[in-house]
VEXVO-657587 format. One line per 3 residues: number of its first residue (from 1); their letters; for each residue x negated, y, z negated of N, C-alpha, C. Coordinates in steps of 0.05 Angstrom, whole numbers, plus 32768, in hexadecimal, padded with zeros to 4 digits. Example, Ala and Ser with C-alpha at 12.3 -4.5 7.8 and 13.67 -1.06 7.14 Angstrom:
BEGIN
1) AS) 7EF8:7F8E:7F64:7F0A:7FA6:7F64:7EF8:7FBE:7F64 ~ 7EFF:7FD3:7F72:7EEF:7FEB:7F71:7EFE:8001:7F63
// end
This chain:
BEGIN
1) MDQ) 776A:86E3:7A1A:777F:86E5:7A04:779D:86F5:7A05 ~ 77AA:86FB:7A0D:77C3:871C:7A0D:77CA:871A:79E7 ~ 77C1:8734:79F2:77D0:8733:79BD:77F0:8745:79CA
4) IVM) 77F3:8746:79B5:780D:875D:79B4:780D:8773:799A ~ 7821:8785:79A9:782B:879E:799A:7840:87A7:7990 ~ 7848:87B1:7986:7860:87A3:7966:786D:87BF:7973
7) GRN) 787D:87D2:7971:788D:87EC:7962:7885:87FF:7983 ~ 78A3:880E:7979:78A4:8815:7990:788D:8833:798D ~ 7887:883D:797E:7862:884D:797B:785C:8842:7997
10) PVC) 784A:882E:7982:7835:8824:7987:7834:881D:79A7 ~ 784F:8815:79B4:7849:8800:79CB:7840:8818:79DA ~ 7855:882F:79CE:785B:8843:79E5:7843:885A:79E3
13) EAL) 782E:8854:79C4:780F:886A:79C9:77FB:884F:79E3 ~ 780F:8836:79DA:77F9:8828:79F6:77F3:882A:7A18 ~ 780B:8834:7A13:7814:883C:7A34:7807:8859:7A34
16) RAG) 7807:8867:7A20:77F7:887C:7A26:77EA:8885:7A36 ~ 77D3:8870:7A1A:77BC:8869:7A1C:77AF:885D:7A32 ~ 77BE:885B:7A43:77B6:8854:7A59:77A7:8837:7A5A
19) RTV) 77B4:8818:7A38:77AA:8807:7A30:77B5:87F4:7A4E ~ 77A9:87D7:7A4F:77B4:87CE:7A64:77CB:87BD:7A59 ~ 77E7:87C0:7A54:77FF:87B2:7A53:7802:87A2:7A65
22) NKI) 780C:877A:7A5E:7813:876C:7A6F:7825:876C:7A73 ~ 783F:8774:7A5B:7859:8773:7A69:7868:8777:7A47 ~ 7884:877F:7A47:788E:878A:7A33:78AD:878A:7A28
25) YLA) 78B3:876D:7A0F:78C4:876C:7A0D:78E0:8775:79FB ~ 78E6:8784:7A03:7901:8787:79F0:7915:877F:79EB ~ 7926:8786:79CF:7933:8777:79CA:7959:8778:79D1
28) RGV) 795E:876B:79DE:797C:8778:79EC:7983:8783:79CF ~ 7995:8796:79CF:79B0:87B1:79BE:79A1:87BA:79AA ~ 7986:87B4:79B2:7974:87D1:79A3:7970:87F4:79B3
31) KPA) 7977:8805:79A9:7989:8815:79AC:7973:8829:79BA ~ 797F:8836:79D9:7978:8841:79F8:796A:8861:79D5 ~ 796C:8863:79CB:795B:887E:79C0:7942:886C:79BE
34) VTS) 793A:884C:79A9:7924:884D:79B4:7919:8838:79CB ~ 7929:8833:79E6:7916:8829:79FB:7909:883D:7A07 ~ 7928:8852:7A0E:7926:8867:7A1C:7905:8872:7A29
37) DII) 78F8:8877:7A0B:78D4:888E:7A1B:78C9:886F:7A1E ~ 78C4:885C:7A1E:78B6:883C:7A1A:78BC:8831:7A39 ~ 78DC:8834:7A3D:78D7:8825:7A64:78CF:883C:7A6F
40) KLA) 78D9:8851:7A6B:78DB:8868:7A7E:78AF:8862:7A7F ~ 78A8:886E:7A7E:787E:885D:7A69:7886:8847:7A7F ~ 788B:882C:7A7C:788C:8820:7A7D:7888:881D:7AB2
43) REK) 78A0:8826:7AB8:789D:8827:7ACB:7896:8837:7ADC ~ 787F:8854:7AC4:7873:8862:7AD7:7854:884F:7AD2 ~ 7851:883A:7ABF:783E:883C:7ACB:783C:8811:7AD0
46) HVP) 7858:880C:7ADC:784D:87FF:7AF0:7853:87D5:7AD5 ~ 785B:87DC:7ABB:7860:87CE:7AB0:787A:87C1:7AA8 ~ 7879:879F:7AAA:7899:879A:7AAB:789B:878C:7A8F
49) VQN) 78BC:87A1:7A91:78CE:87A4:7A75:78E4:8782:7A7B ~ 78E6:8768:7A63:78ED:8763:7A5B:7905:8763:7A40 ~ 7921:8763:7A5E:792E:8758:7A2B:793C:873A:7A24
52) VER) 7933:8743:7A15:793B:8727:7A09:7946:8727:79EC ~ 7949:8712:79E6:795B:870B:79C3:794E:8716:79AB ~ 7953:8718:79A2:7937:8724:798B:7936:8714:797F
55) QFL) 7936:86FC:797E:792F:86D6:797B:7911:86D8:7980 ~ 7913:86E5:7992:7900:86DC:79A9:78EA:86ED:799B ~ 78E2:870C:799D:78D9:8718:798B:78CE:8703:7970
58) DRM) 78E6:8707:7963:78DF:86F4:794B:78C4:86E7:793F ~ 78C9:86D5:795B:78B6:86B9:7965:7897:86C8:796D ~ 7892:86D9:797A:7880:86DD:7983:786D:86F9:7973
61) APG) 787E:86FE:795D:7877:8713:7945:7888:86FF:7929 ~ 7880:86E8:791E:7889:86EA:7903:788E:86F2:78F0 ~ 7897:8700:78E7:7899:8716:78CF:789F:8736:78C5
64) AAH) 788E:872A:78DF:7883:874E:78DF:789E:8769:78FD ~ 7897:877C:78EC:78AD:878C:78F8:78B1:879F:7906 ~ 78B3:878F:791E:78B2:8797:793D:78C4:87A8:7947
67) QGV) 78DB:87BA:7935:78EF:87C5:7951:78F6:87BD:7966 ~ 78F5:879E:796E:790A:878D:797D:78F4:87A6:7993 ~ 78D5:87AA:7991:78CC:87AB:79B2:78AC:87A2:79A4
70) IAQ) 78A1:8797:79BA:788D:8780:79B8:7872:8787:79DC ~ 7860:878B:79DD:784F:8793:79FE:7840:877A:79F5 ~ 783A:8769:7A0E:7829:875B:7A10:780F:8771:7A15
73) VAP) 77F3:876F:7A08:77E7:8776:7A0C:77D0:8773:7A12 ~ 77B1:877A:7A1E:779B:876B:7A1E:7792:8772:7A05 ~ 777A:8761:7A01:7766:875E:79E4:776A:8781:79E3
76) YAY) 775C:878D:79CC:7756:87A7:79BD:773C:87A0:79C8 ~ 7732:87BC:79D7:7712:87B8:79DD:770B:87D2:79C5 ~ 76F3:87C2:79AF:76E3:87DA:79A6:76D5:87DF:79A8
79) AEL) 76CD:87EF:79AE:76C0:8816:79AE:76AC:8807:79AB ~ 7688:8806:79AC:766F:8813:79A9:766A:882C:7998 ~ 7660:882B:7984:7656:883B:7969:7647:8851:7986
82) EDI) 7636:8847:7997:761C:8862:799C:7628:886E:79B1 ~ 764E:885F:79BE:7653:886F:79CB:7664:887E:79C1 ~ 766C:887A:79AA:7674:8894:79A0:766D:88AA:7998
85) LDG) 7649:889E:7995:763B:88B0:7987:762E:88B8:799B ~ 7642:88C2:79AF:762D:88CD:79CA:7646:88DD:79D4 ~ 7660:88D7:79CF:766D:88E4:79CA:7671:8904:79BC
88) IKN) 766B:88F2:79B3:7665:890F:7998:764D:8927:7993 ~ 763B:891B:79A8:7622:8938:799B:7628:894B:799B ~ 7642:895F:79A9:7639:897D:79AA:7666:897F:7994
91) TDP) 765D:896E:797C:7672:897D:796E:7665:8973:794E ~ 7664:897D:793C:766C:8971:7927:7676:894B:791C ~ 7667:8937:7930:7676:891C:791C:7684:8923:7909
94) LLV) 769C:891C:7908:76AD:8900:78F0:76AC:88EE:78EF ~ 76AC:88D8:78E5:76B2:88BA:78D9:76BE:88B6:78C7 ~ 76C5:88A2:78C6:76C5:888D:78B1:76D3:8862:78B6
97) LLD) 76B6:8871:78A7:76AA:8846:789B:76BC:8833:7897 ~ 76C5:8821:7896:76CE:880F:787D:76B1:87FB:7881 ~ 76B9:87F5:7866:76A6:87E8:7857:76BD:87D2:7844
100) EVT) 76C9:87C6:7857:76C9:879C:7853:76F3:87B0:784A ~ 76EE:87B6:7858:7717:87C0:7859:771F:87A3:7863 ~ 772F:8792:7854:773D:877B:785F:7750:8774:786D
103) DPH) 7765:878F:785E:778A:878E:785D:778D:879C:7884 ~ 778E:8792:7890:7791:8798:78A8:77A2:87B2:78A6 ~ 77BF:87BB:789E:77CA:87D9:788E:77BF:87E4:787D
106) NLG) 77A8:87E2:7875:779A:87ED:7876:778E:87FF:787E ~ 777E:87E8:7895:7769:87F8:78A0:7775:8807:78C5 ~ 7793:87FB:78C7:77B0:880F:78DF:77AC:8826:78D3
109) AVI) 77AE:8827:78B4:77B6:884A:78AB:77AA:885D:78A5 ~ 777D:884E:78A2:776F:885F:789F:776A:886B:78BB ~ 776F:885E:78DC:7766:886A:78F7:7780:887F:7902
112) RCA) 779F:887A:78E9:77B0:888F:78F4:77A5:889B:78EE ~ 779B:88A0:78D1:7799:88BF:78BA:7771:88C1:78CC ~ 7771:88BC:78D2:774F:88BA:78EE:7763:88D1:78F7
115) DAA) 7770:88BD:7913:7785:88C8:7920:7786:88E7:791E ~ 7793:88FC:7907:77A5:890E:7900:7798:891A:78F5 ~ 776C:8917:78EE:7767:891F:78D8:7750:892A:78FA
118) GAH) 774E:891C:7914:7741:8926:7923:7729:8914:7920 ~ 772A:8909:790C:770B:88EE:790A:7701:88E5:7930 ~ 76EA:88DE:792E:76DD:88DB:794B:76DD:88BF:794A
121) GVV) 76D9:88B1:7934:76E0:888B:793C:76E3:8883:791E ~ 76E5:8861:7916:76EB:8855:790C:76C8:884A:7909 ~ 76C3:8838:78F5:76AC:8820:78FA:76B2:8814:78E9
124) IPR) 76BB:87F4:78EF:76BB:87DA:78D1:76B5:87CD:78D9 ~ 76A2:87C3:78D0:768F:87A6:78D4:7692:878A:78DE ~ 7687:877C:78E6:7693:876D:78EE:769F:8751:78E4
127) RRA) 7696:874A:78CA:769F:8733:78BA:76A9:8741:78A4 ~ 76B3:8728:7898:76C6:873F:787C:76CD:875A:7880 ~ 76E1:8753:7888:76F4:8760:78A2:7701:876C:78A2
130) AAV) 7714:8770:78A1:7733:8787:78B7:7736:877F:78D4 ~ 7735:8772:78EA:7737:877C:790A:774C:8786:7913 ~ 773D:8797:792E:7760:879D:7929:776E:8788:793A
133) TPA) 7786:8782:7932:77A1:876C:7936:77B7:877B:7940 ~ 77D0:8778:7945:77E7:8777:7943:77FB:8790:7931 ~ 77F2:8782:7916:77F8:8794:7902:77E3:87A3:78F6
136) VVK) 77C7:87AD:7905:77B6:87C3:7902:77C9:87D2:790F ~ 77D2:87CE:792C:77E8:87E5:793B:77EC:87F0:7932 ~ 77FC:87D8:7927:7820:87DF:7922:7816:87FE:7908
139) SSA) 780C:87F3:78F8:7808:880E:78E0:77F3:8821:78E9 ~ 77E8:881E:7902:77D8:883F:7907:77F5:8846:7914 ~ 7802:883C:791F:781D:8845:792E:7811:8853:793C
142) GAV) 7806:8845:7958:77F2:8852:796C:77E5:8854:796E ~ 77D4:885F:7953:77D1:8873:795D:7798:8862:7963 ~ 77A9:884B:795C:7790:883A:795F:7786:8845:7988
145) EFV) 7792:884F:798A:77A0:8841:79AC:7780:8868:79AF ~ 777D:887A:79A3:7774:8895:79A2:7760:888C:7997 ~ 7753:8888:7984:7742:887F:7965:7732:886E:7970
148) PVA) 7716:8872:7972:7706:8869:797C:76FC:8847:7969 ~ 76FC:8834:7968:76F1:8821:7950:76DA:8816:7952 ~ 76CA:881A:7956:76AB:87FB:794F:76AF:87F2:7937
151) RVG) 76A0:87D3:7947:769E:87C1:7938:7676:87BF:792A ~ 7676:87BA:7918:7652:87C0:7913:7648:87A0:7908 ~ 7644:879C:7909:7629:8782:78F7:7629:8784:78DB
154) NMV) 761F:8797:78D4:760D:87A8:78C3:7616:87C6:78BB ~ 7620:87C6:78AE:762D:87E5:789F:7617:87E8:7896 ~ 75FF:87E2:7882:75EA:87F0:787E:75D8:8808:7894
157) QTI) 75D0:87EF:78AB:75CA:87FC:78BE:75CE:880F:78C9 ~ 75EB:880C:78CE:7608:882D:78D5:7602:8840:78CE ~ 7603:8839:78B9:75F7:8855:78A2:75D4:8860:78A7
160) ELL) 75C5:884A:78A7:75A4:8853:78A8:75B2:8865:78C3 ~ 75B7:8854:78E0:75B7:8868:78F9:75CB:887C:78FC ~ 75DF:8881:78EF:75EB:889A:78F1:75E2:88B2:78DC
163) KKQ) 75C9:88A4:78C8:75BC:88C0:78B7:75B2:88CC:78CD ~ 7593:88B3:78D3:7584:88BA:78F2:7598:88D7:7902 ~ 75AF:88D0:790C:75BE:88E1:791A:75C5:88F8:790E
166) GIW) 75BC:8904:78F2:75C0:8916:78E2:75E5:891C:78E0 ~ 75E3:88F7:78D2:7601:890A:78C5:75F5:88FF:78AF ~ 7607:8907:78AD:7617:8915:7886:7627:88F4:7887
169) VVG) 761A:88E4:7877:7627:88BD:7862:7641:88CB:7849 ~ 764F:88CD:7841:765D:88DA:7823:766F:88AF:7819 ~ 766B:88B2:7814:766F:8891:780D:7688:889A:77ED
172) AHH) 76AA:8892:77EC:76A7:8897:77E0:76B3:887B:77CC ~ 76B1:8881:77B5:76AA:8874:779B:76BC:887E:7787 ~ 76BF:8870:7777:76D7:887D:775E:76C8:8876:7747
175) EAS) 76A7:8878:7740:769A:886F:7732:7681:8887:7733 ~ 7685:88A6:774E:7671:88B4:774B:7672:88D2:7742 ~ 7659:88D6:773D:7660:88F6:772D:7664:8906:773C
178) QSV) 766F:8905:774F:767D:8920:7760:76A0:8918:7767 ~ 76A1:8931:776A:76C3:892A:7778:76BF:8934:778A ~ 76D6:892B:779F:76DF:8935:77B6:76D8:8950:77C0
181) WDA) 76DC:895D:77AB:76F5:897E:77AF:76D2:898D:77B2 ~ 76BC:897F:77A5:76AB:899A:77A1:768F:8986:77B4 ~ 7699:8976:77BE:767A:8978:77D3:7685:8980:77EF
184) PLS) 7668:8989:77F6:7661:8998:781D:766C:8973:7822 ~ 767E:8985:7835:7687:896B:7847:7697:8975:7869 ~ 7685:898B:785A:768A:899F:788B:7679:8997:7897
187) GPL) 7665:898B:7896:7656:8995:78B5:7658:896D:78B9 ~ 7649:8968:78CC:7643:8945:78D5:764C:8933:78C9 ~ 765D:8925:78C8:766C:8910:78AC:7677:88F5:78B0
190) AIV) 766A:88E4:78A0:7679:88C1:78A6:7687:88BF:7888 ~ 7698:88C4:788E:769E:88B5:786B:7699:8894:7867 ~ 7698:8890:7857:7699:8866:7853:76AA:886F:7835
193) VGG) 76C6:8850:7846:76CC:8852:782B:76D6:8829:7829 ~ 76CD:8829:7814:76D4:8805:7809:76EB:87FE:780C ~ 76EB:87E4:7808:76F1:87CA:77FF:770C:87C7:77F0
196) EDK) 772D:87C8:77F5:773A:87BE:77E6:7739:87B7:77CD ~ 7721:87A8:77C7:7725:878D:77AB:7702:8799:779E ~ 76F2:87A0:77B2:76C9:87A1:779E:76CC:87C8:77A5
199) GLG) 76D1:87CF:77C2:76C5:87EE:77BE:76B2:87F2:77D5 ~ 76A1:87FC:77D3:768E:87FA:77E4:7673:87EC:77C9 ~ 766D:87DC:77EE:7651:87D2:77DE:763F:87DA:77D4
202) RLV) 762C:87D2:77BE:7617:87DE:77BC:75F7:87DC:77CE ~ 75F7:87CE:77DA:75E9:87E4:77ED:75FC:87FC:7805 ~ 7601:8806:780A:7614:880A:7817:7620:8820:7802
205) REK) 7620:881A:77EB:7624:8832:77DB:7601:8848:77DE ~ 75FA:882D:77DB:75D0:883C:77D4:75C2:884E:77F3 ~ 75DB:8841:7802:75CD:8855:7817:75D6:8870:7824
208) CDM) 75E4:8875:7817:75FB:8883:7819:75EC:88A5:7811 ~ 75F6:88AE:781A:75E2:88CF:780D:75EE:88DA:77FA ~ 760E:88D7:77FE:761A:88E4:77DD:7633:88D5:77D0
211) LVK) 762E:88C8:77C0:7649:88BF:77BE:7668:88DB:77AF ~ 7680:88D5:77B9:7694:88E0:77A5:769B:88CF:77A2 ~ 76B5:88E1:7791:76CE:88CE:7781:76E5:88E7:778B
214) LPM) 76FB:88D7:7782:7712:88EE:7785:771A:88E1:776C ~ 7729:8901:775B:772C:88FE:7738:7754:88EC:7742 ~ 774A:88DE:7723:776F:88D0:771F:7771:88D7:7706
217) AGR) 7787:88E8:7703:778F:88EA:76EE:7799:88D6:76DA ~ 77A8:88BC:76E9:77B9:88AB:76DB:77A4:889B:76DB ~ 77AE:8879:76C1:77A4:8864:76C2:778E:884B:76D7
220) VNS) 7792:8854:76F3:7789:8843:7704:777D:885B:7708 ~ 775E:8848:7712:7748:8850:7710:7742:8852:773A ~ 7753:884E:774C:7749:884D:775A:775E:884E:7776
223) LNA) 7763:884B:7791:777D:8854:77A8:776B:8846:77B1 ~ 778A:8844:77CB:778E:8833:77E5:7778:8836:77EE ~ 776B:8829:77FA:7753:882C:7809:775E:883C:7819
226) SVA) 776A:8840:7826:7780:884E:784D:777D:8873:783C ~ 778D:8879:7819:7790:888E:7814:777B:8896:77FF ~ 775E:8893:7800:7749:8890:77F9:7738:88B0:780F
229) AAL) 7743:8898:7829:7739:889D:7841:7741:88B3:7846 ~ 7759:88B6:784F:7770:88CC:784A:7765:88EB:7837 ~ 776D:88E5:7825:775E:88FF:7815:7742:88FE:781D
232) VLF) 772D:88FB:781A:7711:8908:7827:7710:8908:7845 ~ 7722:88FB:7850:7727:8907:786D:772C:892C:7876 ~ 773A:8929:7862:774A:8941:7866:7746:8960:7852
235) EAV) 7733:894E:7849:771B:8962:782F:770B:8970:784B ~ 7704:895C:785F:76ED:8962:7872:76FC:897F:7876 ~ 7708:8971:7887:7721:8980:78A3:7723:89A4:7888
238) RQR) 7734:899C:7874:772E:89BB:786B:771A:89C7:7862 ~ 7701:89BF:7861:76EA:89C6:7864:76E8:89D3:7878 ~ 76E9:89BD:7894:76CE:89C4:78A7:76ED:89DB:78BE
241) SRG) 7709:89E3:78B4:7714:89F6:78BE:7709:8A18:78A7 ~ 770E:8A08:789A:76F4:8A2F:7883:76E0:8A35:788A ~ 76D7:8A22:789C:76BA:8A29:78A3:76B2:8A2F:78B9
// end
């Protein structure tokens, strides 16, 4: 069954990435500045474009901010973790693992941050977690087309596999004794971020090589999952650039 991709940037990136786009719908009256790149790319890819009333798009994506642009695309193809690892054998891996993050906007934002930081992939559980949906694609601003996302059945076993591959696994946890600014993050690295409600599960925490916290000066003791992931990711990027 086809999925939909909403918004100017996500649709453009889906076309650029070579994802199978079956049809594009543009709302009548949308400014040419919004549609020109989409129409050009669609012609190059031989994708049909249809102008419709905005209400038609509202029915396709109820309550969503589609910007007058919706594409029907083939279902999202998840990557295999083994394939991600095989593709980065000659470099220091940088991965993000999400432990039961259920908010699709958080997942999309993490994927966007992973792309910006040059991470090699994002790993999510098959159950009790957000999947790659149209809302995730929109929140990622199209980055989901370029960052491989793998789904795994057991996060604890996945962490054990990564450790056997020589990857240092670091979990973000507000009760950690060490600040992220003092932690060594320059080598092969997998960053683990917990879900919105419970954070990292106990078994996942115990399997991490190290836990780090983000120093908090305010009265709230935790950050949004995507913000936490971004801060740890870019601290790793900073250390790598200096090393």
